[in-house]
Structure formats: C-alpha cells, structure tokens
Legacy VTK file of the C-alpha trace (Angstrom):
# vtk DataFile Version 3.0
C-alpha trace
ASCII
DATASET POLYDATA
POINTS 64 float
2.425 -13.143 -7.040
0.572 -9.368 -5.733
2.150 -7.904 -9.157
-1.031 -5.735 -9.317
-1.037 -4.707 -5.986
2.562 -3.834 -5.617
2.657 -1.852 -9.411
-0.455 0.316 -7.668
1.637 0.694 -4.219
4.626 2.356 -6.646
2.104 4.376 -9.177
1.060 5.999 -5.674
4.505 7.370 -5.089
4.310 4.832 -1.832
7.059 2.376 -0.520
5.984 -0.633 0.725
6.759 0.515 4.174
4.192 3.519 3.803
2.046 1.504 2.611
2.752 -1.384 5.987
2.779 2.154 8.501
-0.737 3.055 7.381
-1.758 -0.308 8.117
-0.188 -0.735 11.300
1.801 -3.437 10.515
5.150 -4.327 10.251
6.595 -3.986 6.653
8.532 -7.717 6.573
4.054 -8.826 8.067
3.173 -6.637 4.726
6.104 -8.313 2.170
4.498 -11.912 4.125
1.062 -11.471 3.055
2.344 -10.202 -0.415
4.373 -13.595 -1.171
0.999 -15.209 -0.843
-2.640 -15.541 -3.010
-4.217 -12.045 -0.725
-8.075 -12.999 0.708
-10.402 -10.012 -0.196
-10.014 -8.285 2.765
-7.028 -7.906 3.547
-6.236 -7.980 -0.388
-9.271 -4.723 -0.054
-7.326 -3.088 3.463
-4.475 -2.654 1.081
-5.600 -1.265 -1.742
-7.661 1.551 0.549
-4.517 1.856 2.284
-2.559 2.628 -0.721
-4.788 5.053 -2.307
-4.979 6.458 1.264
-1.464 7.579 1.147
-1.702 7.923 -1.884
-4.094 10.805 -1.965
-1.947 12.184 1.340
1.489 12.651 -1.525
-1.323 14.624 -4.180
-2.501 16.801 -1.194
1.390 17.565 -0.017
2.015 17.888 -3.626
-0.366 20.843 -4.361
0.708 22.572 -1.433
3.925 23.690 -2.037
LINES 1 65
64 0 1 2 3 4 5 6 7 8 9 10 11 12 13 14 15 16 17 18 19 20 21 22 23 24 25 26 27 28 29 30 31 32 33 34 35 36 37 38 39 40 41 42 43 44 45 46 47 48 49 50 51 52 53 54 55 56 57 58 59 60 61 62 63
C-alpha cells in the first residue's frame, strides 16, 4: 500500500522520519498512515513534504 509514496521518499534521498519531521508528526504516525489508503489531502500533504525535503537536500549538495 502507498508504494508510490515510499518510492518517492527513496528517490528524494529521504528517510520516513525526515518526512514525518517535515510534516510535524511522529515517524510512527507516518508509518501508520502509509499502511492504509490515504485521503487525497493527506497524500498531497506527504508528497509536498517529500518535494520540500528533497529540494533542501539538493540545495545543500549544490553549496559544497
């Protein structure tokens, strides 16, 4: 379930705990959410956090 989101987290070079931090929730909450079908609102919220976190990592590596 929610394999697309898990793949996007990996592709962004993030860990689930980092995405949870960006969302302001605990890692266990995110893991529980990912066990079931997400509402469109939660899915969009998670994907936005992944995008934000992935961009942050890219900009950090650009400054090296």
